[in-house]
N, C-alpha and C positions, 0 to 999 in steps of 0.2 A: 685437445689446444683449448688455450682459454683466451682471452682477448680479455681488453684490461681496458673499464670503455669508466672516464670523469667524466660525468655530466658538471657543467658550473652554470648557474644561473644569478642572471641579476638581477635590483631588486631598485626601481626607480618609484618612486614619490608619487604617489593618486595623486598630486597635486599636475605633476608632471606628464600625468598620462592622463586625466581629465583635458589638462593642456593643447595633448596631441590629437586627442578625440576634436577638440575647438577646431582649430590650429584646420584638421584634418577640414571638418563641417562649412567653416566658411570659406574653404579654397574648393571646395564642389559645390557650395552656394553661387559663387561668382563664375562658374566653370558655362554649372546651367545656363546661368542670366546667360551671356553669352553668344549661347551657340542659337539661343532662345531667340536672343534679338540679332543675331549674324545676317548682313543680307542675304542669301544662293547667287550663284555667281550668275548672269546676266538678267538676274530683274532688275528690274523697267526701280528706278530711282525716284522718278516723277512722286509717286506713289505717298514717299517722306510727309512732315515737316519743313521747313525749316527750324534752326535753331533759332528763339528770338538772347541774340547776345546781347544786348542793352539797351534801357531802363524806357529810352524813348522811341524803341522804339514800342513797344508797348500805342503807344497813343499813335504811334501814326496813322494807321486807320479811323480815326479820329478824325483829326487835321485834314485829312483828305475829303472829308463830310460837306 
């Protein structure tokens, strides 16, 4: 019994392969950052520093003195 097996190889440009690896690296890096900065469920958000929304808010503590 003889089986004919045909293998086909698709040739990709080295630039395409490099771009794919670079894209995968960027996505993986973003995923790691997302996991590291994620707040666990049930965690106390009181320890999180507020985000400064406007430049004027930077001067507000000085005006209160």
